[in-house]
N, C-alpha and C positions, 0 to 999 in steps of 0.2 A: 379819698375816693375808694369805694368798695372795689375789690379785685374784679368781680364779675362785671360791674358797670364799666370799669376802665377797659377790660379786655373787649367788651362789646362795642367799644368805640375805636378799636384799632384794627386796621387792615395790615396784618403782619406780612412782610414782603421779603422775597428772595428772588432778586433779578440780577444778581452779579453775573457779568459776562464770563467769568472764569469758573463758575460753579459747575461741577460735574454731577452725574446722576446720583452718586452717593451723598454729595453735599445737599442736594435738594431733597432727597429721600429722608435724610436725617432732620432737615428743617421741617418737613411735613409731619413726620412722626412726633417730633417734639412739640410742634405747635397745635396739632389737631385736637388734643384733649383740653386745651387751655381756655377755650371759650372766646377766641378772637372773633371779631365780626366777620372777617374773611381772611383767606390766605391768597396772596398774590404771587404767582409762580410763572416761570417762563412758559411760553406756548407749548413746548414739547412735553411739559410736565402737568398740563391741565388734567388729563385723564387720571393720572396718579393721584393728584390732589382731590379730585371729585370722589374717587373711590375711598380715599382715606378719611374724608370728613362725613361720609354717609352715616346717617343716624345721629349726627351732632347738630348743634345750632350754628356751626361755622359754615360759611359759604366759601366759594372760590371765585376770585376775580381774575379775569383774563385781560391782558393788555393788548390794545389794537393800534396799529400804526406806530408801534413803539420802536425807538424812543423819540423820534423827531416829527412824526406826523406827515412825512413827505411822500408817502405812497399815495397813488390815485384813490379817489373815493371808492371805486369799484373793488379795489383790493381790500379796503377796510370793511366793506359790506360782506365780502366773502369770508374774511376773518370772523366777523360777528356771527355769520351763519354757522361756521365750523365750530366755534367755541360754544355757541348756544346749544348746538346738537350734542355736545359732550357733557352738558349739564352744569355749566357755570351759573352762578347767581348774579354776577356783576360783570360789566364790560367797561373797562377804563380806556377811553378812546382819546388819542392825542389829536387835538385840533390842528387844522391846516395852518400852521404858524407862518409858513411862507406867504399865504394869502392874507393873513392878518397884517404882517409886516409890510405887505405890498399895498394895503388899503383896499383890497378887493373884497369888500364886505358882502357883496351879493354871492360870491363863490363860497365864502365862509357860511353864510346863512343856508344856502342850498345844501351844502354838505351836512350841516348839523340837522336840518330837517330830515334828510334821508336817513341819517344814523338814528335819529329818534324813532322813526318808524321801524327800522330794522331791529332795534334793540328790544322792543316790547315783547314780553312783559319783564324782561331782565332789568336790573338797575343799571342806568347809564350815567357814568361819570365822565364829564368832558374835561380833559387835561389841557389847561390853557397856558401853562408854563409862565406864571406871573413874573419870575425873576428876569425874564427876557423882554417883558413888555413895559410900555409906558403906562402911567395911570389912566390916560385917556383911552388906550387900547383895552385895558382891563375893564373899564366902565362900559365901553362899547360892547364888549363880549357879554357883560351882565345884561345889558339892555336887549341884545340879540337873543340871548337864552330865554328871556322872559317872553319874547314874541313866539317862541317855538313851544311845541308840546313836549317839553323836556329840554335839557337833561335833568336828571334827578339831583345831581351834584355838579358843582364846579370844583375841580381839583386843581390845586395850585401848581403842581409840578411832577415831573417824572423822577427827579433826583439825578438826572443825567445831563442837565443843562450846563453844569459847571458853576452854577450859582445857587445859593440856598434860598428857600422860601423864608420870608421874615413875617413877623406878626402884622406889620402894616399892610401886607398884601391881603391877609385874611380880613382885617378891619375894613379895607376898601371894598372887598366882595360883600361883606356883611351889610355895609351901608347902602349898597346899590342893588342888592337882591331882595331886600325887604322881607326876608323870611320865606320867600316863595321858592327858593332853591336851597338845598343843603350845601355845605362846604366841607371839602376834604383838604386838609393841610398835609402836604407831602413834599419831601425834599429837604433834608437837614434836621429831621426830628430824631434825636439820638438818646435823650434822657427823659426821665419823668418830669423834670423841670421844664424841658422843651414842650412836652405834651401838654402840661397844665397851662403854660403860657399861650399855646395856640388855642386851647379850649376857651380860655378867658377872652381871647381876641375874637372868638365867634365860630371856631371850627366845630362841626358836629362830629367829625371822624378825623383820625390822623392815619397816615400811611407811614410805616417805618420798618426798617430791617432790624430794629432793636426791640421788637415787641416783648420778647421773653425777658430781656434784662430790665425793661421798663416795669413789667409786672413784679419782678423781684425787688426793684427799688421801692415800689409801692408797698410791698409786703413789709419791708424794713421800716418804712415811715409810718405805717398804720399803727 
């Protein structure tokens, strides 16, 4: 795969809880010139990232309700308002997993509809944490997302669930979204081989903290 094509399908991510300001600053400075689709940074670093990518093709993704989606919808909506005003291009919002696991689908749908409206015109990625869900729950979320005006992407995970995303999760999403929503595979994508496997399974974009090393692997293999 050409380097620019690969970079354009990667959301390069730095969300380590132990990362200090200099760690994130170095990450942004290294990543900004490389043509990644977006940089995903902690909430406190959004302004720094937006400033650093100005004039490039790279966007900035903010995480909302991160990492477990347990905050009330009103808090998520305020986060969306705040990060949108700072200039992000993408909003990666954790679904209310507690409601999914409780079978409270009306609450799930109500929240997703509200978030869809709040995110416009930004890109809305709904993080559904596939490693924690049953196939039936994943399929139900696909069906629900297709009834709503968005999200733009279903995203497989945060990387903080304790379990990795696997290609079968992506294939299941692909089969039930019918090409009407894009798919972001995230949570356990560490190598070029991982990335290519998820692309083959149907992912449009991957999220990874190893974006720079994946590009280097691709350069060696090209």
